[in-house]
N, C-alpha and C positions, 0 to 999 in steps of 0.2 A: 554576391548579390545582396544589396541592401533591401530589408523588409521591415516589418513591425510585428510585435506580438503583444497580447494583453494578458497580464497576470491574473491571479485569483482575486486580487482586490479591484480589479477593473482598470489598472494603470497600464497605458500603452507605452512601449519602449522600442527603440531602434533594435533591429536584430539583423545580423549578417549570416547568410547561408553560405556555406563553403564546403568544398570536397576536401579530401585529404591533402591534395597538392597545394591548395590555397592555405591550409592550416600550416603546412611545412614552411611556406614562405613567411607567414605571419609569425610563426614560432621563431624563426631565425632572426626576424627583425626585433622581436620583443627580448631577446636573450640578454640584452644590456640592462634591463630594468629589474628591480628587485623582486617584484611580484610575478615575473615571467614564468618561473617554474610552476607556481600555483595555477596560473592561467593555462600553461601547457597541459598540466595533469588534468584539469577540468575538461579541457577540450578533447583530450585522448579518451577520457571516460565516456564523454558524450558520443564520440565515434564508435566506441566499443558497445554502447547501449543501442545505438542505431544499428549496428551490424547484427546484434543479437535479435532485435526486433524484425529485421529483414529475414534472417534465418528462420525465425519462428513461422513467419507467413508462408514458408515452403515446406514446412514439416507437418505432414498430415496427422501424426499422433498428437503434436502439440496443438494444432487447430482443434481436433476433437476434444482434448482435455480442456482447452480454453472455453469451448463451447459448453461443455459440462460445468465449468466453474462459473460461467455467466448465468446458467440456469439455477445454480445453487445460490448464487448471490441474489438472484431475483426472488427465490424462496425466502431468503434472509430478509430482504427489503419488505416482501409481503407480511412477513411476521413482525417486523418493526412497525409497519402500518397498524396492524392489529394492536400491538403494544402502545402505539400513540393513542389510539382510541381508548385503550384500557387505562392509560395514565390520565387521560383527560377526564374519564369518567370518575376517577378518584381524586379529582380537584387540581391536577397539574395545569398551570397556565402556559407552560413552555414545553409541552410534550413533543411538539414538532421538531425540536432540537435532537431528539433522540436519533433521528436518521443520521445526523452529523456526528453526534457523540459517539455512537456505537461504531460507525465507519472509522472515525478516528481512533478508537481504542483498538480496533482489528488492524488498521494501518500502522499503528505504533508497534504492535506486536510483531507485524511483518517486517518492520524495519529491523528489529532485533534478530529475527530469524535470517533474513535475506541480507541484512546489513547494507541497506541502501538508505542513507539519510538526506539524499538530494531532493527528495520531493517528487521524483520521477514515479509516474504510475507503475509500480512494480508488477501489477497483474499483466501488463502487455509485453514487458521484457523479461519475464520469469522464465527459468527453465522448466522442463517437465517436473522435475523434483520440487521446485518451489511452488508451482501450481498445486501440487498436492498439499503443501503446507497451507496454501490460501484457502483451498477447499476445506480442510480440516478446521481452520479458524472460523471460517463462515458458518460451518455446520455447528460448531460448538456454541457460537453466539446465538443462532437460531434456536437450538435445542434449549439452551438455558432460558431464553425468554419465554419460549412455550411452556417450559416446565414451571417457571414462576408464576405464569398466568393460570395454568392449571391448578396450582396450589393456592391460588388467590392471595398471593403475596402482595404487599405494598409496591407500588411501581418503583420507588427509590431502591427498595430491597432487591427487586428484580434486575435493575441496572447494575447494582453492586455485585450481584450474583454472576451476571453475564460478564462483567469485567474481570472477576476473579477466575472464571472458567477459561476465558481467552488467555489470561496471563498464565495459568497453569499449564495450558497446552503449549503456549509459545516457550515457556521455560523448559519444557520437556524436549523441545527440538534443538535448543541451543547447546552446542558443545562448550563445555567449560573446564578447560585443563586445570584451573585452580582447584576444582573439587578433588583432584588427585592427591593434594597435599594431605587430606585427612586419612588417606590409606597408607 
């Protein structure tokens, strides 16, 4: 079924909605093209993410944890709002960008943990385990910002502290077999 979608930059593109059977027909037609394999893999991954999202919507434990994660994210954004006011009072002229910048640094850390670089909102397709990672990162960012403001640090130092704390926790979650070489 032909449709359209609008990307983050506001550009509208054609989009085709299809089920697995329609995909299989398309994949067979594409097999003679060089980039067919890449297209096929991307579509398979999209179906997998859709299946996970649908499964999550029927899992009571996941729904409860997702609800909790939304509450924690709200607490974080409330703290970011306080931080924006704090940074503005210290002379920042672009403090409102901290909503975006702190979200970006958290999402970047999530990409390393969850290993999804497709830009898909990982919060909605995450496993229960990964929702735990998300909650931990959101809480760490919030606590770092609050601590920095309590200590009356400069807003730029608070942002750097927040970034360092989020990166520390994400590095702790990543399995790195290369570190075994030093043993």
